[in-house]
FIPALO-240303 format. One record per residue (C-alpha): residue in three letters; chain; x, y negated, z negated. Coordinates in nm, 2 decimals. Example, Ala and Ser with C-alpha at 12.3 -4.5 7.8 and 13.67 -1.06 7.14 Angstrom:
FIPALO-240303
TORTI  aa ch      u      v      w
TORTI ala  A   1.23   0.45  -0.78
TORTI ser  A   1.37   0.11  -0.71
This chain:
FIPALO-240303
TORTI  aa ch      u      v      w
TORTI met  A   2.38   0.65  -1.05
TORTI ser  A   2.39   0.96  -0.82
TORTI val  A   2.07   1.10  -0.67
TORTI thr  A   2.01   1.47  -0.58
TORTI thr  A   1.70   1.56  -0.37
TORTI tyr  A   1.50   1.87  -0.43
TORTI ala  A   1.19   1.98  -0.23
TORTI gly  A   0.87   2.07  -0.41
TORTI thr  A   0.50   2.11  -0.37
TORTI val  A   0.21   1.99  -0.59
TORTI arg  A  -0.02   2.27  -0.71
TORTI asn  A  -0.29   2.20  -0.96
TORTI gly  A  -0.15   1.86  -1.02
TORTI lys  A   0.20   1.98  -1.11
TORTI val  A   0.51   1.97  -0.91
TORTI glu  A   0.66   2.31  -0.83
TORTI ser  A   1.02   2.31  -0.71
TORTI ser  A   1.11   2.52  -0.41
TORTI ile  A   1.42   2.64  -0.60
TORTI pro  A   1.47   2.71  -0.97
TORTI leu  A   1.58   2.39  -1.15
TORTI asp  A   1.74   2.35  -1.48
TORTI leu  A   1.73   1.98  -1.56
TORTI val  A   1.87   1.80  -1.86
TORTI glu  A   1.60   1.70  -2.11
TORTI gly  A   1.52   1.34  -2.07
TORTI ser  A   1.64   1.32  -1.71
TORTI glu  A   1.49   1.04  -1.50
TORTI val  A   1.31   1.19  -1.20
TORTI tyr  A   1.17   1.02  -0.89
TORTI ile  A   0.89   1.16  -0.68
TORTI val  A   0.86   1.06  -0.32
TORTI val  A   0.53   1.13  -0.15
TORTI pro  A   0.53   1.15   0.23
TORTI thr  A   0.22   0.98   0.37
TORTI thr  A   0.02   1.04   0.69
TORTI met  A   0.03   0.67   0.77
TORTI thr  A   0.35   0.47   0.80
TORTI lys  A   0.38   0.13   0.65
TORTI arg  A   0.42  -0.02   0.99
TORTI val  A   0.09   0.13   1.12
TORTI ala  A  -0.09   0.04   0.80
TORTI lys  A   0.03  -0.32   0.83
TORTI arg  A  -0.09  -0.35   1.19
TORTI lys  A  -0.43  -0.21   1.08
TORTI ala  A  -0.45  -0.46   0.79
TORTI asn  A  -0.36  -0.75   1.02
TORTI gly  A  -0.61  -0.65   1.28
TORTI trp  A  -0.88  -0.62   1.02
TORTI leu  A  -0.79  -0.96   0.87
TORTI ile  A  -0.80  -1.13   1.21
TORTI gly  A  -1.12  -0.95   1.33
TORTI tyr  A  -1.33  -0.97   1.01
TORTI val  A  -1.19  -1.24   0.78
TORTI gly  A  -1.00  -1.52   0.96
TORTI asn  A  -0.74  -1.56   1.23
TORTI leu  A  -0.50  -1.76   1.00
TORTI leu  A  -0.43  -1.47   0.77
TORTI met  A  -0.16  -1.21   0.77
TORTI ala  A  -0.06  -0.90   0.56
TORTI asp  A   0.29  -0.87   0.44
TORTI gln  A   0.51  -0.71   0.16
TORTI gly  A   0.35  -0.37   0.16
TORTI val  A   0.39  -0.12  -0.12
TORTI leu  A   0.27   0.24  -0.16
TORTI val  A   0.04   0.28  -0.46
TORTI gln  A  -0.17   0.56  -0.60
TORTI thr  A  -0.53   0.50  -0.71
TORTI gly  A  -0.67   0.81  -0.88
TORTI lys  A  -0.58   1.09  -0.63
TORTI glu  A  -0.57   0.86  -0.33
TORTI trp  A  -0.26   0.69  -0.19
TORTI met  A  -0.29   0.34  -0.05
TORTI trp  A  -0.07   0.09   0.13
TORTI arg  A  -0.13  -0.24  -0.06
TORTI phe  A  -0.03  -0.56   0.13
TORTI ala  A  -0.03  -0.92   0.00
TORTI val  A  -0.24  -1.15   0.22
TORTI tyr  A  -0.10  -1.49   0.32
TORTI ser  A  -0.25  -1.79   0.48
TORTI thr  A  -0.07  -1.90   0.80
TORTI ser  A  -0.06  -2.19   1.04
TORTI leu  A   0.16  -2.33   1.31
TORTI thr  A   0.23  -2.63   1.09
TORTI his  A   0.34  -2.46   0.77
TORTI gln  A   0.52  -2.16   0.63
TORTI pro  A   0.29  -1.88   0.51
TORTI met  A   0.13  -1.96   0.18
TORTI gly  A   0.03  -1.71  -0.09
TORTI pro  A  -0.03  -1.45  -0.16
TORTI ile  A  -0.40  -1.54  -0.17
TORTI gly  A  -0.51  -1.18  -0.23
TORTI phe  A  -0.45  -0.82  -0.14
TORTI ile  A  -0.57  -0.56   0.11
TORTI glu  A  -0.54  -0.19   0.07
TORTI ile  A  -0.53   0.08   0.34
TORTI asn  A  -0.61   0.44   0.26
TORTI thr  A  -0.32   0.65   0.39
TORTI ala  A  -0.53   0.96   0.46
TORTI thr  A  -0.82   0.79   0.64
TORTI gly  A  -0.68   0.46   0.76
TORTI ser  A  -0.98   0.28   0.63
TORTI ile  A  -0.98  -0.06   0.45
TORTI val  A  -1.04   0.01   0.08
TORTI asn  A  -1.34  -0.20  -0.05
TORTI ala  A  -1.36  -0.40   0.27
TORTI glu  A  -1.65  -0.62   0.17
TORTI gln  A  -1.51  -0.69  -0.17
TORTI thr  A  -1.17  -0.77  -0.02
TORTI lys  A  -1.34  -1.01   0.23
TORTI leu  A  -1.54  -1.18  -0.04
TORTI ser  A  -1.24  -1.22  -0.27
TORTI leu  A  -1.04  -1.39   0.02
TORTI tyr  A  -1.34  -1.62   0.09
TORTI arg  A  -1.37  -1.71  -0.28
TORTI tyr  A  -1.00  -1.80  -0.29
TORTI ala  A  -1.03  -2.02   0.02
TORTI gln  A  -1.33  -2.20  -0.13
TORTI thr  A  -1.16  -2.28  -0.46
TORTI his  A  -0.81  -2.38  -0.33
């Protein structure tokens, strides 16, 4: 499969190409959205929050960029760690808003991780 890249801008929820395009009907199209926060920065933020607010034996890993409504988030799986075993999990997920850098649903995320720990 070959890939050709075209620049475009979203206006009123629709992608407008910077040049006229004549695509074949049924073509598969991928849209890449640049974010204001890199995956590396978001992962550091997630790990800092986990250590500071939930528990020091947790870590964020395996991040993916997801869209929730009009917002873009970095979603990381959360793992339980220890010096004596490999990371276990995922035991939950944490999301970082790419525009604000804030933890999405921080209290709910913390409670979800606590509940998992109590039941396993």
